[in-house]
VOGU-3710 file (C-alpha; in Angstrom, 3 decimals, decimal comma):
1> xxxxxxxxxx> -7,167/-60,940/-38,032  -10,901/-61,055/-37,386  -13,128/-59,136/-39,684  -16,700/-57,692/-39,385  -18,910/-57,912/-42,419  -21,624/-55,775/-43,845  -24,852/-57,512/-44,919  -23,886/-56,909/-48,590  -20,446/-58,518/-48,036  -22,015/-61,550/-46,388
11> xxxxxxxxxx> -24,516/-62,022/-49,199  -21,684/-61,665/-51,782  -19,633/-64,349/-50,029  -22,600/-66,761/-50,028  -23,434/-66,013/-53,624  -19,858/-66,527/-54,786  -19,635/-69,875/-52,971  -22,897/-71,061/-54,564  -22,018/-69,827/-58,029  -18,654/-71,511/-57,838
21> xxxxxxxxxx> -20,360/-74,873/-57,281  -18,625/-75,375/-54,007  -21,901/-75,547/-52,091  -25,624/-75,238/-52,779  -28,003/-72,777/-51,071  -29,936/-75,743/-49,467  -26,702/-77,015/-48,000  -25,823/-73,627/-46,449  -29,379/-73,460/-44,972  -29,024/-76,903/-43,520
31> xxxxxxxxxx> -25,619/-76,038/-41,928  -27,122/-72,791/-40,608  -30,183/-74,480/-39,090  -28,028/-77,170/-37,539  -25,726/-74,539/-36,108  -28,717/-72,689/-34,524  -30,004/-75,842/-32,865  -26,494/-76,740/-31,562  -26,133/-73,178/-30,195  -29,550/-73,426/-28,405
41> xxxxxxxxxx> -28,623/-76,725/-26,774  -25,165/-75,423/-25,769  -26,737/-72,265/-24,264  -29,325/-74,221/-22,298  -28,050/-77,776/-21,670  -31,249/-78,729/-19,891  -33,000/-78,654/-23,310  -30,934/-81,590/-24,571  -33,155/-83,971/-22,717  -36,956/-84,437/-22,781
51> xxxxxxxxxx> -39,718/-82,734/-24,705  -39,796/-78,974/-25,051  -41,710/-76,423/-26,958  -40,578/-74,021/-29,665  -42,300/-71,398/-31,699  -40,444/-70,461/-34,926  -41,352/-67,149/-36,519  -40,403/-67,456/-40,202  -40,071/-64,560/-42,600  -40,532/-64,391/-46,361
61> xxxxxxxxxx> -36,860/-64,767/-47,283  -33,679/-66,825/-46,550  -33,749/-66,073/-42,839  -37,192/-67,730/-42,722  -35,828/-70,701/-44,673  -33,245/-71,138/-41,912  -36,116/-71,070/-39,435  -37,915/-73,971/-41,297  -34,722/-76,051/-40,937  -34,574/-75,252/-37,239
71> xxxxxxxxxx> -38,154/-76,274/-36,817  -37,568/-79,613/-38,581  -34,467/-80,397/-36,610  -36,089/-79,612/-33,305  -39,133/-81,642/-34,223  -36,828/-84,540/-35,001  -35,474/-84,287/-31,436  -39,000/-84,732/-30,115  -39,860/-81,073/-29,499  -43,357/-79,666/-29,916
81> xxxxxxxxxx> -42,895/-77,092/-32,635  -45,256/-74,411/-33,836  -44,258/-72,421/-37,029  -45,736/-69,076/-37,936  -45,022/-67,686/-41,392  -45,119/-63,984/-42,151  -45,884/-63,738/-45,858  -47,356/-66,018/-48,549  -45,815/-69,430/-49,253  -46,050/-69,001/-53,052
91> xxxxxxxxxx> -43,781/-65,903/-52,775  -40,976/-67,660/-51,018  -37,624/-67,927/-52,856  -37,054/-71,435/-54,323  -34,737/-72,766/-51,562  -36,948/-71,274/-48,876  -39,982/-72,877/-50,446  -38,221/-76,229/-50,497  -37,536/-75,999/-46,770  -41,120/-74,766/-46,131
101> xxxxxxxxxx> -42,540/-77,934/-47,928  -40,096/-80,203/-45,944  -41,388/-78,780/-42,715  -44,993/-78,797/-43,833  -44,712/-82,557/-44,443  -44,209/-83,035/-40,629  -45,721/-80,034/-38,845  -48,212/-77,215/-38,947  -47,646/-73,788/-40,512  -49,954/-70,876/-39,563
111> xxxxxxxxxx> -49,926/-67,635/-41,551  -49,417/-64,534/-39,519  -52,609/-62,433/-39,322  -52,028/-59,065/-37,660  -55,737/-58,424/-37,435  -56,276/-61,519/-35,288  -53,302/-61,073/-33,001  -53,667/-60,398/-29,307  -51,782/-61,402/-26,182  -54,056/-64,293/-25,507
121> xxxxxxxxxx> -53,530/-65,705/-28,986  -49,754/-65,474/-28,640  -49,864/-67,149/-25,220  -51,831/-70,012/-26,666  -49,526/-70,304/-29,654  -46,416/-70,254/-27,508  -47,620/-72,243/-24,530  -50,595/-74,220/-25,899  -52,601/-72,910/-23,013  -55,923/-74,186/-21,890
131> xxxxxxxxxx> -57,428/-70,798/-21,159  -59,676/-72,296/-18,403  -56,587/-72,928/-16,276  -55,042/-69,881/-14,623  -51,542/-69,063/-15,844  -50,218/-69,158/-12,294  -51,173/-72,886/-12,161  -49,277/-73,865/-15,307  -45,692/-75,210/-15,401  -44,362/-74,003/-18,697
141> xxxxxxxxxx> -40,743/-74,991/-18,372  -38,388/-73,642/-21,078  -39,999/-72,397/-24,190  -37,897/-71,239/-27,102  -39,097/-68,628/-29,596  -36,923/-68,385/-32,741  -36,929/-65,068/-34,563  -36,300/-66,072/-38,230  -38,302/-63,193/-39,698  -35,837/-60,914/-41,460
151> xxxxxxxxxx> -32,233/-61,183/-40,113  -29,526/-59,200/-41,967  -31,681/-58,578/-45,021  -34,045/-55,981/-43,475  -33,842/-52,527/-45,081  -37,206/-51,114/-43,951  -39,262/-50,841/-40,724  -40,913/-54,013/-39,546  -44,413/-52,688/-40,021  -47,176/-55,076/-38,824
161> xxxxxxxxxx> -44,594/-57,833/-38,242  -43,469/-55,780/-35,291  -46,771/-56,574/-33,582  -45,856/-60,202/-33,171  -42,369/-59,371/-31,863  -43,989/-56,906/-29,408  -45,989/-59,801/-27,941  -43,244/-62,315/-27,674  -40,961/-59,705/-26,055  -43,493/-58,766/-23,391
171> xxxxxxxxxx> -42,247/-58,984/-19,803  -44,983/-61,376/-18,668  -43,874/-63,901/-21,287  -40,235/-63,404/-20,307  -41,213/-64,172/-16,782  -42,634/-67,490/-18,024  -39,157/-68,421/-19,208  -39,811/-67,797/-22,853  -36,304/-67,729/-24,407  -35,921/-65,620/-27,496
181> xxxxxxxxxx> -33,367/-66,732/-30,104  -32,527/-64,557/-33,156  -31,165/-66,019/-36,335  -28,400/-63,810/-37,777  -29,560/-60,621/-36,007  -32,697/-59,646/-34,136  -35,338/-58,625/-36,699  -35,629/-54,861/-36,841  -31,944/-54,204/-36,105  -29,833/-52,899/-39,002
191> xxxxxxxxxx> -26,971/-55,310/-39,565  -24,719/-52,530/-40,869  -25,117/-50,006/-38,094  -26,578/-51,758/-34,982  -29,509/-49,272/-35,096  -33,201/-50,052/-34,963  -34,939/-49,347/-38,232  -38,172/-47,685/-37,376  -40,829/-45,358/-38,773  -43,543/-43,223/-37,112
201> xxxxxxxxxx> -45,783/-46,230/-36,656  -45,984/-48,688/-33,785  -42,756/-50,461/-32,996  -41,999/-53,631/-31,057  -40,829/-53,658/-27,536  -37,082/-53,537/-27,065  -36,505/-56,652/-25,072  -33,234/-58,193/-26,138  -32,866/-61,589/-27,602  -31,386/-64,025/-25,108
211> xxxxxxxxxx> -29,228/-65,565/-27,823  -28,355/-64,527/-31,379  -26,747/-67,020/-33,747  -25,003/-65,653/-36,780  -22,936/-67,337/-39,496  -19,441/-67,208/-40,848  -18,435/-63,850/-39,260  -19,883/-61,199/-36,966  -21,592/-58,342/-38,730  -20,974/-54,680/-38,035
221> xxxxxxxxxx> -24,461/-54,365/-36,460  -23,613/-56,953/-33,892  -21,001/-54,718/-32,220  -21,924/-51,102/-33,156  -24,251/-48,889/-31,157  -27,326/-50,844/-29,884  -26,309/-54,173/-31,388  -24,846/-55,839/-28,267  -27,882/-54,771/-26,184  -30,363/-56,352/-28,550
231> xxxxxxxxxx> -28,410/-59,487/-29,492  -27,916/-60,835/-25,890  -25,301/-63,557/-26,116  -23,795/-63,925/-29,626  -22,617/-67,169/-31,141  -20,911/-67,437/-34,565  -21,433/-70,618/-36,509  -19,054/-71,814/-39,252  -21,026/-72,926/-42,262  -18,041/-73,636/-44,467
241> xxxxxxxxxx> -17,641/-70,333/-46,373  -14,201/-68,979/-47,405  -12,494/-65,931/-45,979  -12,332/-63,011/-48,374  -10,413/-60,285/-46,528  -13,029/-57,714/-47,499  -14,444/-56,936/-44,086  -13,765/-54,235/-41,548  -10,822/-55,109/-39,325  -11,696/-55,983/-35,740
251> xxxxxxxxxx> -8,870/-54,772/-33,483  -6,577/-57,436/-32,012  -3,363/-56,976/-30,064  -0,508/-55,950/-32,332  1,816/-58,699/-30,997  -0,748/-61,446/-31,646  0,571/-63,995/-34,133  4,133/-62,895/-34,091  6,814/-65,533/-33,830  8,838/-65,779/-30,590
261> xxxxxxxxxx> 11,721/-63,722/-32,054  9,366/-60,882/-32,995  7,695/-61,013/-29,624  11,044/-60,660/-27,827  11,777/-57,651/-30,107  8,644/-55,871/-28,904  11,022/-54,081/-26,667  13,763/-53,907/-29,217  16,202/-56,028/-27,303  19,200/-56,131/-29,593
271> xxxxxxxxxx> 21,679/-55,131/-26,861  22,260/-51,557/-27,852  19,201/-49,773/-26,486  18,930/-46,888/-24,089  15,920/-44,901/-22,977  15,859/-42,637/-25,978  15,740/-45,624/-28,249  12,173/-46,146/-27,047  11,158/-42,530/-27,535  10,507/-39,480/-25,417
281> xxxxxxxxxx> 6,840/-38,518/-24,821  5,792/-35,055/-23,621  2,450/-34,766/-21,831  1,164/-31,244/-21,171  -0,569/-30,448/-17,850  -3,102/-27,849/-16,782  -2,923/-25,498/-13,832  -2,550/-26,328/-10,153  -5,232/-28,604/-8,851  -6,053/-30,060/-12,261
291> xxxxxxxxxx> -2,949/-32,145/-12,903  -4,365/-35,601/-12,174  -5,456/-36,297/-15,726  -2,053/-35,418/-17,126  -0,313/-37,564/-14,549  -2,621/-40,552/-15,493  -1,740/-40,037/-19,192  1,998/-39,786/-18,342  1,854/-43,025/-16,254  0,195/-44,809/-19,170
301> xxxxxxxxxx> 2,795/-43,609/-21,660  5,582/-44,755/-19,378  4,075/-48,177/-18,652  3,365/-48,946/-22,295  7,074/-48,595/-23,073  8,076/-44,995/-23,838  11,749/-44,701/-22,810  11,240/-41,302/-21,292  8,173/-39,360/-20,329  8,198/-35,631/-19,394
311> xxxxxxxxxx> 5,220/-33,756/-17,944  5,092/-30,140/-19,027  3,351/-27,970/-16,482  2,692/-24,284/-15,794  4,745/-22,812/-12,977  1,964/-22,985/-10,322  1,523/-26,740/-10,839  5,219/-27,760/-10,570  5,266/-28,445/-6,834  2,015/-30,409/-7,024
321> xxxxxxxxxx> 3,471/-32,729/-9,683  6,905/-32,998/-8,026  5,248/-34,308/-4,869  3,614/-37,225/-6,724  6,044/-38,176/-9,580  9,327/-40,047/-9,549  10,083/-41,822/-12,858  8,300/-39,155/-14,863  10,326/-36,026/-15,441  9,056/-32,456/-15,072
331> xxxxxxxxxx> 9,548/-29,413/-17,179  8,043/-25,947/-16,753  6,023/-25,000/-19,836  4,109/-21,840/-19,207  2,917/-21,000/-22,687  3,520/-21,310/-26,455  7,098/-19,998/-26,393  8,119/-22,546/-23,756  6,452/-25,375/-25,723  8,335/-24,254/-28,850
341> xxxxxxxxxx> 11,585/-24,381/-26,951  10,683/-27,914/-25,567  9,906/-29,257/-29,041  13,236/-28,021/-30,305  14,639/-31,093/-28,569  14,351/-33,560/-31,399  14,432/-36,471/-28,999  10,855/-35,585/-28,026  8,883/-37,540/-30,647  5,332/-37,640/-29,325
351> xxxxxxxxxx> 3,111/-34,987/-27,703  -0,152/-35,243/-25,810  -2,309/-32,345/-24,899  -5,802/-32,195/-23,546  -6,193/-34,181/-20,274  -6,923/-31,636/-17,609  -5,283/-28,956/-19,698  -8,026/-26,346/-19,585  -9,715/-25,027/-22,692  -7,921/-21,640/-22,685
361> xxxxxxxxxx> -4,490/-23,145/-22,178  -5,231/-25,686/-24,885  -6,191/-22,895/-27,324  -2,928/-21,128/-26,692  -0,748/-24,207/-27,162  -2,577/-25,846/-30,100  -0,908/-23,797/-32,857  2,523/-24,865/-31,606  1,632/-28,508/-31,166  1,911/-29,185/-34,954
371> xxxxxxxxxx> 5,705/-28,863/-34,566  5,780/-32,207/-32,782  6,525/-35,316/-34,809  3,352/-36,934/-33,608  0,398/-35,517/-31,566  -2,510/-36,901/-29,546  -5,381/-34,392/-28,989  -7,833/-35,348/-26,274  -10,327/-33,793/-23,884  -9,904/-30,006/-23,504
381> xxxxxxxxxx> -7,672/-29,806/-26,575  -10,657/-31,177/-28,692  -13,055/-28,584/-27,219  -10,538/-25,795/-27,934  -9,919/-27,090/-31,447  -13,596/-27,171/-32,291  -13,942/-23,485/-31,499  -11,192/-22,477/-33,921  -11,771/-21,543/-37,573  -10,471/-23,886/-40,139
391> xxxxxxxxxx> -9,174/-26,089/-37,429  -8,112/-29,012/-39,769  -5,275/-26,775/-40,970  -3,673/-27,154/-37,496  -3,453/-30,943/-37,923  -1,209/-33,299/-39,801  -1,479/-36,918/-40,821  0,609/-37,831/-37,717  -2,089/-36,518/-35,418  -4,756/-38,564/-33,516
401> xxxxxxxxxx> -8,072/-37,164/-32,219  -9,722/-39,142/-29,442  -13,220/-37,740/-28,997  -16,047/-39,199/-26,996  -19,631/-38,595/-28,326  -19,922/-35,113/-27,005  -16,534/-33,952/-28,307  -17,272/-35,594/-31,654  -20,422/-33,553/-31,894  -18,502/-30,316/-31,201
411> xxxxxxxxxx> -15,880/-31,166/-33,883  -18,306/-32,648/-36,443  -21,778/-31,360/-35,698  -23,235/-32,293/-39,059  -21,938/-35,884/-38,843  -23,212/-36,198/-35,191  -26,638/-34,903/-36,269  -26,815/-37,306/-39,081  -25,934/-40,145/-36,702  -28,673/-39,009/-34,342
421> xxxxxxxxxx> -31,451/-38,976/-36,959  -33,891/-41,889/-36,791  -32,908/-44,848/-38,939  -35,830/-45,403/-41,284  -34,055/-47,388/-44,013  -31,099/-49,710/-44,170  -28,203/-49,801/-44,380  -28,548/-46,988/-41,831  -25,867/-44,384/-41,246  -23,444/-45,833/-38,717
431> xxxxxxxxxx> -20,749/-44,786/-36,220  -18,286/-46,335/-38,656  -19,568/-44,085/-41,500  -19,334/-41,010/-39,303  -15,806/-41,792/-38,084  -14,640/-42,510/-41,642  -15,946/-39,142/-42,856  -14,401/-37,390/-39,841  -10,961/-38,768/-40,490  -11,151/-37,772/-44,121
441> xxxxxxxxxx> -12,182/-34,273/-43,163  -9,601/-33,843/-40,426  -6,853/-35,396/-42,462  -5,687/-37,520/-39,552  -6,592/-40,527/-37,389  -9,862/-40,256/-35,446  -10,604/-42,631/-32,537  -14,297/-42,261/-31,710  -14,598/-43,666/-28,202  -17,196/-45,996/-26,690
451> xxxxxxxxxx> -17,772/-49,622/-26,042  -17,796/-49,760/-29,817  -14,691/-47,665/-30,354  -14,224/-46,976/-34,052  -10,794/-45,912/-35,433  -10,383/-44,463/-38,929  -7,432/-43,021/-40,811  -7,273/-40,314/-43,499  -6,447/-42,757/-46,208  -9,249/-45,203/-45,735
461> xxxxxxxxxx> -7,932/-47,286/-42,843  -10,660/-48,416/-40,482  -11,057/-50,730/-37,513  -13,421/-51,383/-34,605  -12,393/-52,177/-31,038  -15,495/-53,791/-29,665  -15,589/-54,105/-25,818  -18,661/-56,188/-26,111  -19,895/-59,730/-25,312  -16,967/-61,676/-23,916
471> xxxxxxxxxx> -14,804/-58,481/-23,995  -17,321/-56,227/-22,273  -15,791/-54,248/-19,477  -18,444/-51,808/-18,217  -16,237/-50,862/-15,206  -14,006/-49,100/-17,714  -16,517/-46,303/-17,598  -14,713/-44,555/-14,767  -13,155/-41,065/-14,416  -9,697/-40,897/-15,911
481> xxxxxxxxxx> -9,773/-44,012/-18,114  -9,783/-41,896/-21,222  -6,755/-39,970/-20,036  -4,908/-43,289/-19,597  -5,888/-44,237/-23,129  -4,482/-40,973/-24,473  -1,238/-41,811/-22,594  -1,136/-45,331/-24,039  -1,440/-43,957/-27,591  1,238/-41,268/-26,934
491> xxxxxxxxxx> 3,634/-43,871/-25,541  3,217/-46,042/-28,581  3,769/-43,148/-30,940  6,965/-42,379/-28,984  8,100/-45,953/-29,512  7,677/-45,599/-33,254  4,220/-46,881/-34,007  2,399/-45,351/-36,911  -0,648/-43,350/-35,809  -3,325/-45,786/-36,942
501> xxxxxxxxxx> -1,541/-48,811/-35,408  -0,818/-46,891/-32,268  -4,548/-46,036/-31,816  -5,657/-49,643/-32,524  -3,037/-51,274/-30,260  -3,698/-48,838/-27,390  -7,450/-49,275/-27,640  -7,081/-53,086/-27,418  -4,599/-53,000/-24,544  -6,830/-50,504/-22,731
511> xxxxxxxxxx> -9,757/-52,912/-22,727  -7,494/-55,941/-21,943  -6,076/-54,103/-18,863  -9,635/-53,536/-17,658  -10,526/-57,176/-18,191  -7,318/-58,318/-16,477  -8,031/-56,202/-13,404  -11,872/-56,784/-13,237  -14,647/-54,949/-11,408  -13,532/-52,308/-8,934
521> xxxxxxxxxx> -11,135/-50,812/-11,456  -10,219/-47,141/-11,184  -8,111/-45,288/-13,755  -4,888/-45,591/-11,713  -5,127/-49,405/-12,063  -4,998/-49,423/-15,854  -1,224/-48,697/-16,357  -0,384/-51,078/-13,506  -2,318/-53,920/-15,246  -0,108/-53,605/-18,370
531> xxxxxxxxx> 2,747/-55,900/-17,124  0,301/-58,685/-16,515  -1,308/-58,233/-19,971  2,196/-58,183/-21,600  3,112/-61,403/-19,867  -0,092/-63,006/-21,060  0,815/-62,006/-24,673  4,213/-63,632/-24,227  6,139/-60,387/-24,386
//
């Protein structure tokens, strides 16, 4: 299991390793700096040969200390390196001061002066320009700017340090092939929330880093909210620290790591199964002409392994569904009484309502839904729920809410407002914080959708399904994909998964189906990609 760390957890791991005597702070800095250099050369192999330029922007703490190591190691490779220090040398922490002095013995350090900073100065610092020669006549080649200003330790706005980052992020410098590399996390980005920490003053331009190199484990801010956009490509470097098991779980497929016997038993193949052994899911449909979403959910539930799936529809929609469904059964469910009768069949062990249901129909059926052993509430059901007084009383711990940002704001307006407030200090309020509070308030599992899907349970369970970096699937943003996800979750509940594990597993498989299919995906393709994904998992 992969874990995502907060900045405090990362610092605690480093501190514990140093205090145990297993490693020194200087050794960790040396490993970190070497890892950054290796990542730069791996990202741009052309830089492994010849002489190149680097400007290293060092801050007043340990992130800056890593920057001094990077400067020294690049200089030893024959690079022309310019180091700029934000802060006073005599205020550096002891290990950072040691690395500052090591670099000073071989290269120049300029102190950052915001009063003397302008674009021409930055261009000369980065490119060593002869200002009498037009920029168009210069051949700059690859120039690497290393952001080692603040990293994960920043808890306040950048202030005047943002001026320098504004200049090195300008588009004209980007066009000159200036490559920006961030150590740990781009300065200004909260490592716990993925949000920019800003005040009312000037802020730097939001050009992303080309490469971010972090250590030991990814941090929450790398995957939440704006983190992926600002980090560019992300590389994690092992610096020899132990695992602690204290981080936030990053979702992985449920079958991963199981032995062959357990993998075979994913489908429960003991020889005595029949369709009801794998559960019976009931998906509720809306009126005629609005049934597509429910059919998508039903198809997802069936493909993910529910033994039986029934679509419950009002009378006027029955013919429409019958013309398009074969393996999925149909049952007329006009209103609350019909739903009560359906749920009297104890073989139905999972219910989904919301996709294409209609808000009024959802409002009528919601009070009955609690009778089901497990319930997924999506789309219109969430909108209807939010309009009800004391709506958490309608839910149980075996319920899963699957809101997108707008639905989350309707259900939890105060949490959404808090999340939308400007982040002026760190650790900033995060999507994880909001989802955790929402699950506690609702008394059930909440899956807050997005590329940074966050899943939280009522008893403190929490996980993040990050469809970012090498798992980014932007083509998943297509009509109906959320309906399929609701069906995946419902199918897993029918198969006996606990709500939190059903939500995590379905979210991971949802993204993996999109990656397996590739660009051009439409929602109907997601359930059909599942067999290929299962085979790749060895199931």
